[in-house]
N, C-alpha and C positions, 0 to 999 in steps of 0.2 A: 533501072536505067539500063539501056542497050549500050552494045558497042557503038551504033550510030551517034547515040546522044553524046558518048565520050569523044568520038572522033569530030564531033562538031566543034569541039574546043581548039582544033589546029589551025584555023583559018584566020584568026584574029590578029590585029595589029594594033598599035597605039592610036588612040582616036584622033581624027582630024582636028588640028588646032582651030580651024575655021568654024567647026561646029559650035553650037551655043553651049556657052558655059553651064553645066548642068546647076551650079549653085545660084544662077540667076533664073532658073526656071521655078515657077510656082506650082503648088498643088492645083489640080483643076477643081474648081468649086462645086461641080456638077455631081457631088457625092455626098453621101451621109458622113458627118464627122462627129466624134464624141467631143463634147466641150465641157463636160462636167460629170461628177458621180451623182447618181440620183439620190443617195443618202445625204448628200450635202444640200440638197434643194428641199426643205420642209415645207409644209403647207403655210400659204399666206406669208411666203418670204421671197426676197428677191436675191439674185446671185449675179454678179458681174463676171462675164467670160469674154473671150475674143477668139475670132479666126483671122489670121493673116492681116492683122491691123483693124479689123472691123469690130468694133465693141459692141458686145451683145448682152442684153439684159434677159436672164432667165427668171421666170417667176411661176410659182405653183398656186394655183387658186383654192379657195376654200374646198372646193369639191375635189381637188386633187389633180386637175388638169395642169399641164405644164405648156407655157407659152415662151416664145423667144422674140424679142423686138430689138431693133436698132436702140442702142444705149444713149439715147438723147432725147430730150423733150422738144416737140416741134416749136415750142413757145421760144425759150430762152437757151436751149441746147445743154440744160444741165443734165447729167446722167440719170436715167430712169431708174439705174440700179440703186440710186440713193433713196428711191421712192417706197411707198408702202402699198401692200396689197389689201384691198377691200373687197371681200366676197370674190367676185370673178373679174375684177379690173385691177389695173395698176395705176396708182395715183402719183403723180410727180410730188416730190417733196417740196418744191418752191412755191408754185402758184396753185397746186392741187389739181391740175389738169388730169382727167381720167381717161385711161386707154383700155380698149377691150384686147382680147388675145391676138387679134389680127393686126393691131396696130392702129385701128380706127379710133378717133376720139368719141367717147361717150358722154363727156360733160366737161364744160369750163364753168365752174361753179358761180362766178360772178358775171356770167352773161345770161340774158334771158333767152328764150326760144326763138324770138325773132332777131336776135342780134347776130352779126355777121361773124362767121367761124372760118377758120383755115379749111380749104378744100379737102385735106386729108391729114391723117395723123403721122406715124412714122412706118418705117418697113418693118413687116412681119415676116419671120422665117418659119418655113415648115419644121417642124419638131417632132422627134419621136423619143420614147424610152424604150430601151431594150438592154438586156444582160447588165442591168445595175447602172447604166450609163445613159446620159441625155445626149441624143443626136440632133444636130442641125444640118439643114441643107442650105449652104450659103449661096449657091449657084442660081440658075433660072428655076423659080418656083413651079413653073408648068411642068418640069421634068422630075419633080420630086416623087410624085406618085408612082411613076413607071421605073423609078430606081429602086432596086432592092437594098435593103440592110444586108450586111453580111450574115451569113448563116453559120451558127455555132451550136451543132447538134449536142456537144458535150455539155454545154452551160445548161444547168437545171437538171442534168441526167442524175439519177440516183447513184450511178456509177462513180461520178466524179464530184469533186469538191473544188471551188474556184477561189483562186487568190488574185486580187485585183491590185493593180499598180497604177499610180499617177504621179509622174515627176516631169518638171520642166528641165530640158536639156538645150544648153546654149549652142545649138548648132543647126544647119539646114537638115531638113528632114532626110535627104538623100543619103547623109553620111549614117543615118540609122539603118536604113536598108542594106546599105553596103556592109556594115559591120556584122549584122546577123547573118548575112548570106555567105560571107567570106569566114570560113571557120578556120583559116589559116593562122589566125591570130591567137591561138591557144597559148603560146608562150606568155602572152600578157596575163593569163589566169593560172599560171603555174603554182602560185602560192595558195591558190584556193582549191583547185581540183587536181594538183598533181601535174605530171608531164604527160599530155595527150597527143597523139600522132593522128591527125584526121586524115581520111582517104576518102577523095572524091570519087563517088561510085559513077557519077554522070550527072547530066542535067539537061533540061529542055527549056525552050523558050519559045514564046509567040509575041503577037503584038502588045499584049497586056499583061503578060506573066513570065516569070522565070521560076523554075523549080529545081532544087539541087538535092541530091542524097549523100549523105556521109556515113563513114563506118569509122568509130574511133577505136584507137587501142592505147592502153594505158603503158607507158614506156618507162615510169620511174616517179619517185617522188611520193609523198604522203597521199593517199587515197582520201576523198571526202566523204565522211559519213553521211553528210546532209544530201549529197548527190546520190548516194545509195538509196535515201529514202524516196528520192524521185524516180529512180530508174533501177528497179531489182538489185543487182550486186553493185551498181553504180555504172556510170557512163564510162565505157571503154574497159571494164573489170573483167574481160576474159569472155564476155558473151557478145553475140553479133547484134549489137543494138544498132538500128539504123535511124538516123536523124534526117528528116526531110523538112526543108525550109523551102517557103514560097512567097514571092511577092506576087499578089494578085492586085493589080493596082486599084485603089491606093493603099491597101492594107498589106499585112505581112503574117505569116503563120509558120510554126514550127510543131512538129510531131515527132516523138520519139517512141519506136515501137520495139519493144525488146525481143530478143531472138525467141521463136515458137510461139509469139503471142499474136492474138487475132485483133488487138486494138491497142491504141497508144497508151503508153504509161502515163504520159502527160501530153497536154497540147497548149500551145501558146498562141493567142491572137494579140496583134499590136497594131496601133495607128498611131502616126506621128503627125500632130495637128499644128501648123504653123501659127504662132501667136504675134509676132511682129510683122509690119507690112513688107520688109524686105525678106522675111522668113529665114532670118539667121538664128531664130530661136523658136523651138517646138516644144509641144507638150505630148510627152509619150504616155498613152493609155495602153495597158496590158491586162490581158485575162489569162492567167495560167490556171489551167484546169487539169487536176492531178486525180489519177485512178485511186479509189479507194481500196485499201488492202482487205483481205479476207478477215482479219482480225478486227473486230468492232473497236472503234476508238482510238486505234493505232495512228491514224493519220491526224487525228485532232492533238495527240501528245506531241507529234513530230511537227506540228505546223510552225511553231516558233523557230526550230531550227532550219526548216525549208526556207522561211521567210529571211532569215539571217544570211543563209547561203546565197540565194538568188539576189539579195540586195548587195552583197559583196561583188558578185559578178557584174551586176549592173554598174555599180560604182566605178570599177575598172573600165567598163566599156565607155561610160560617160566621160571619164578622163581622156580618153583617146579620142573620141569624135570631137569633144570640146577643143582638144589640141589642134585637131585638123581645121576646125572652124577658125580659129585664131590664126591659123597659117594662111588661110584664104584672105582673112581679113587685112593682114599685113601686107600680103602680096598683090591683093586686088585682083586676083584671077586663080583658076585652077592650074597649078603646076604639078599635079600628080602625075606620076608616070606608072600607070596601072598596067600590069602584065597579065592578070589573071582573066580569061575570057569570059568566065562566069559573070564577073563584075562590070566588065565592058557591056555585056548583054543587059544586065539590070540597069545600067546607066542609060542605055538607049530606051529601055522601056519607059523610065521614069521622064526622059527628056520628051519622048513622042506623045506622051499622054498629058503632060503638064501644060502649062500656059506661061509665056514670058512675064517676067515682072518688070514694069516699066518704073523707072526711078524718077521720081518727081520731086522739086523743091519742097521743103518742109513748109507747112502752113499754106499749101495750095490749095486747101478748102475741100470739105467733104469729110464725113467721119471716116470712110475708108482709105482717104488720101493722107491723113496726118500720120506722119511717122517716115515720109520720104519715099514711100513706094506704093504701087497698087498693081493689081492684076490688070492685064490689058483689057481694052473696053470690050473686045469681042468675048471675053470670059465672064463678063460682069452679068448677073441675073437680072431679069426685067423685074421692075418693081410695079 
């Protein structure tokens, strides 16, 4: 980070109250979002999942292919996730209507070939598997092929081993981005990692991203041995370990590079996928890629301790962001008085790249509308 980057922090003031409340801005659907762990979707099985109130049925065929369909039968609206996979099709549990992977009907068992059938089946979503996750593209399907999946070169590398996280957090996704980027909350974790003083080395931002670099100094308290398993002597334990955190819309990454190292000791990739239509609840998917030490088998032995350490840190962060969401729910608006220029910048990135959430009355019709809100019409994909 340069002096110019650090100097850019000086020109910010509190956001204009007339600006759109970020907590009323939804994630843009024209991206690939993880909605399930691959290992949870076995062959010839169905799995119910959701994106921003849109219920989606994932199913894996006998040949191993994964498909994603709108989770309702075109006949009586019964969830297809209650159905059964037969070969390469998904059959509704109620009247046994069968669907292909693209959502088209393949059979209505009690009708003959000449009998009238519905003009189409249900919506099919573009779907891909990567990094042990199932990704769907909930936006305009015509844009799916040209939209890349995130690139994670450390995943699958023989130098790294990956720990996967999958947790529901009761907050708007933006709280998660702000929490990870703003390392000034280390007082929250003092019981887990000791007392750490973060120093912002600088940051830079553009229309779609914000990247910040931090240096940590241990100033007291008990050092975490588990943190030492993640980063040489431990984060802030006398070495100049630089932590780089980046929001690259809509994902987030964190790299920690120890002093004199040429690659990260660990890399984190995260996505926060809204579950409900009003996007006040998200599912956090994380891939923590940890560099293997020179001693064979050492990381395998340390794995349970690293897992316990990271779960404790995440639990404290979740407590904080869920408290922020409760405050927003009670007050009906964002009354935060944010003073950190870095966070003001990431808020603008999330606001500029997202789409407004339109509040609708409950029961207004349509699978994506039930729950009281939906994405604005301009953001919906073409079926």
